[in-house]
N, C-alpha and C positions, 0 to 999 in steps of 0.2 A: 772110591772104588777101587777095589785091589785088583790087583793083573790076573789073577788065576779066575775071577768074576767075569772078568772082559773076555778071556780065551775061552772059558767053557760053557757059557751061555751066549755065545753068537752075538755079543754086543758090540763088538768093534766097528762092525760096518755101521749100525745106526749111531753109534758115537762119532765116527767120523764124517758121516753125511751132516750131523748136527752142528758139528763144530764148521765143517767148510760153509755149511749156511749161514751160522752166525758170524763167519768171518767178512761175511757182506754186509752185518748190520750197520746202520746209520749212525749207531754210539759207539765211540772209540773205546769206550771200557769194555764193551760187548765183544768188539773186534780184537781188542788184546788179552781177554780173557781165553778167547776161541784159540787165539795163535798160542797162548800157553799150554791150552789143553794138547794141543797137537804136538808138542814139546814133550809134554808128560806122556804122552801115548808112546811117543818113540823109547822113553826108558822102562816104561811100564811092560811093554810087549813087543820087544824089539823084532820077534821073530814074525809077529804079523805084520809090523812095519814094512817090510821086505816087498810084501805083496801090494801094499799101498803106498808105496815111497813116491811114486810121480805124481799121485794127487796131492799129498802132503806139500813135497818139494814147491810145486806149483804154487798154492795157497801162500807157502811162506815167502816165495819170492816176488809174489804180485804185493804182499803187505808190505814188503821192503819199500816199495815205492807209494805207501800212505803218506803224503805229505801234511795232512791235516793233524796227524798224530804223532810224534815223537816217539812215545811209549808204545805204539802199535808197531812201528817200525823196529824199535829196539829189541821188544818181546820177539819178533821176527827173528832178528838175528841170534838173540839165544835160544830159540827154538831150533833154529837151523844147526847150530852147536853142538844140540842133543843129537840130533839127526845123524849128523857124520860121525859124533861119538860111538853111534851104533851101527851104522852102515859101512864106514870108511870110504874112501874115494873111490875105489873099484866100482863098488855096488852104486855109487851116485852118477856114474858115466859121464856124458857132457853138463850134465847139471852143476858138477863139481867146477867146472871152469867159470860158469854165468855165477853161481855163489861167490867165487875169489874176486871176480870181476865187480860185482854188486858190493861188495863189502868194501872194496876199498874207496868207495864214494864216500862210507862213513867215517873212515879213519879220521878226516879232520874236520868233521862236524862241530858246530858250535856248542850242540846240545851235550852237554856231560855223558847223559844216560846213552846216547847212539855213538860216543867215541867209545865207552867203556864196553859195550856191546858187542861193537865192530871189533875192538879187540881181543876179545873174548872166544869171536867165531874165526879170526884169523888164525888165532892158537889153536883152535878145534882142526882148521884147514891145514896147519904146518904139520901137526902130529898125524892126521889121518893121509897125509900125501904120499905115502911112500911107495904106490904104483903109479903116480903121476907126477914124480919130481921133476921133468922137465918143463910142464905146463906149470907149475906152482913157482919153479924158480924165475919163470918170466914174470910170473905175477909180482914176486918179493922183488925183482928188480924195479918195476914201476912203483912199487909203494914203499921202496926204501926211504926216502926224505921222512915220510910219515910216519915208518916205523923207529928213525931214529929220533924225532919230535917226540914220539909219545914217551920216550924214558924222561924227558923234561916237562911232562904234561903239569901242568899247575895243580890238578886237580888227584888227589893222593888216590882216591877209588880208580880212576883212570891209569894213571901211571904204574901201579901196582898189579894190573891184570899183566901177568907173563906166560901162564900156562893153561891148558884147558883144564877146565874145573876150579881154576882160581875165581874167587869170590868176585864178583861186579856189583859191588855194593850199591853203585848209584842205578843199578838196572833190577835189582833183587826186590828194591821196595817203590815200585813206581805209583805214582798218585793216580788213582782211580776216583774220578769224580762221584 
């Protein structure tokens, strides 16, 4: 669906409602695709995202805690990176700090897809932190060992994630049963 169709035909609200509803689905593949859809909405219609950011960020943060599926959590990390790319730190408000803290938990994850996605989000956090440097600098101090170890990650897809928009090959082709 093209972005202008969503904007012109007032489909964004029903689309977001459907994605939020599907984010509660028992099937992890459905939850994963719902989260991916929310990230794509952030890129497709960023102006409309500003009005719905609280709901989108709430769902994405909740899905970070999906212990049943690493792919859903990884997709949520990548979707949050897309949202941050559109809204920046100031527009995120207190959610920026919560996202930064939540991301740290995944920097040392065993699953490659989680580490790769977490470093991609951390890069997005760093690039959008201009208005919240003091908050983010505290987060960087706490994550410093993980950041240094990231440079020596045995998985090339993870160790090569260095900047926002850098490909996260481990998370771009998640397995969907």
